[in-house]
C-alpha positions, 0 to 999 in steps of 0.5 A: 451812668452805666449799669454796674457789674453783677460779677459779685452780686445777683441780677439787679432789679431793673430800676435799681440804678435809676432809683439809686441815682435819684438822690443825685439828680438835682444837686445844689449849685456851687458858687463863690461869694459874693453872687447874685442869683436871679430866679424865675419859676413858671407854670409849665402847663401846655409848655413842652420840653422842646419849647424850653429847649428852644429858649435855652438855645438862645443862650450864648455857646449853647445853640446845639442844645437838643431835647435829649440834653433835657431828658433828665429834667435838670441841666446846668449850663456854663455861659461865660462868667455866669451859670444857668440852671434849668429844672423842670418839675411836674407843674413848674419849671425854674430857671436859676441864673447865678452871676458873680458880683465884684469881690468888693461888692457892698450893699447900699447904693452899689447893690441895686445897680449891680442887681439890675444888670442881669447876665442873660439880659432882660429880653431873655428873662421876658421870653421864658415860656410859661407863666411866672409864679415866683421871681426872686433876686437873691444877693449873697454877700460874704460880709456884713454879719457883724454890722449893727446897721445891716438892717438899715442898709438892707432897706436901701436895696429891698425898698419899702416895707416891713423888714423881716429876717433872722439868723440861719443855722448853727455852726460850731460854737453855736454861731449862725452861718448866715443872716437873712433879710427881706421884706417879701414884697414884689418890686416894680420890676416884678422881683422879690428881693432877699439879702443873705449875709454870710461869713467870709469863710462860707464854702461854695457848697454851703452857699449853694445849699442856703440859696436852694433852700430859700428859693425852693421854700418861696416857690413851694409856698406860692404853689401851695397857695394856688388852691386858696382862690379855688377854695374861696370860690368853692366855699359859696358853691358848697354852701349852696349845695349844702342848703340844697341837700338840707332841703332835699333831706327835709322833703324826704322826711316829710314825704311830700314829693314823689320819689322820682322827683327827689331822686332826680334832684339828688342825682343832679346834686351828686353830679355837681359835687362829683364834678367839683371833686374831680376838678379840684381834688388834685389841686387840694392834694398838691397844696397839702404836699407843697405845704409839707415841703415848706414846713420841712424847708423852714425847719431845716433853716433853723432860724433864730430872731434878730432883735426887734424884727419878726423872723422870716419863717414866723412871718410866712407861717402867720399867713400860710397856716390860715390859708392852708387851713382854709384849703384843708377845710374846703377839701374836707367840706367837699368830701363830707358833702359827697358822703352826705349826698351818698347817704341821702341817696342810699336812704331814698333808694332804700325807701324806693326799694321797700315801696317796690317790694311792697308793690311786688308783694301785692302783685304776687298776691293778686297773681296767686289769687288769679292762679287759684281761680284759674285752677278752679276754672280749669277743674270745672272745665276739665269736668265739663270736658269729661262730660262732653267727651262722654256724651259724644262717645255714648252718642256714637255708640248709640248710633252704632247700636242703631246701625247694628239693629238695622242690619238685622242684629238683635240689639237694643241701641238704648241699652247699649248706650246706657251700659257703655256710659259709665265705662266711657266716663271713666276712660275719658277721665283717665285719659285726661289725667294721663295727658296732664301727667305727661304735660307736667313731666315735660314741664 
């Protein structure tokens, strides 16, 4: 869509059009009933759009398809009498093949034969790039809602297993618009089969919305459960890590090991916990997000029970709720363990810091005592230095007096040296003090 004119408006925010058109980016398919929807969702890790484009180009009349056509992550392709919808998400890509059934299509023995004839061909489905997480055959017939034997007849197509289902939605007059019947089992062909019976007056838009809601619900249910095996595997590791933390905490309290050894053990444990958090936090967050979508889709179905069988949504929640609870509990245990390790590390660091401070205080006291001794020694040395300087200067004066007497001057060298000694002593002391003041001033 081109940028709207701003003749009547201020300048648009750069992302305005993109954000506004997001609501139109993945429209529900519209199709006439009866129809068979073959749906395959695959994980697209390490699968590029170019890989998926090459596969889509193998469809009839779409050999000129380019990656630019797939830039919106959504594409509908009309292939003769059937339609293929390609939709790429962050973690998965889904392919929906909508093919009409004959107007007189009925369930029972006829539907299995019709459902086995996939419009794209089995080879095309098999070669979809990625790993399958959901595969569904959804048959939608615009008859049979008032048939009292509907559940019995549906079993002929669904196969073995407990049948579940219910009425969907409410229209005017408090009447459901569809009936849902399935057993949620993967058949020998790898598909889960779902049968929806609707009114002959069901519109193409409503048929598309009902199909999209069911397909998305089952896909997001599986995606939300991807973290369940991780949570189960991580449970035993968390138990071992918690046991290690209890042991380290007890050793900290007992003070039986060196702080260095305890810190090393805590660092190793913290690295293990942080590694698990970095590796699995995204998966756990995604599980919560997908679970929220599943709950929303189930509420939108407004399902009511058939007499004698369990509803589709109730059946899902019976197993999905404990699984998600396990995932959430494991995620919370991981976060709590990380916090406990951090607290234990902080406690041990505090003890190490206190011990280090006490050691530093002892060193400071020793240093202070050493400085005091050094000061007294320095004072002693200074006194000796004054005496030594005075002695040498007085000795020089004495020799000078002897030299003067020898030259004929009437002078007593001993008297000269004796009288000069106090003056030399005072002068030496003042000179040393002046040197000290000069050094302190420079410091």
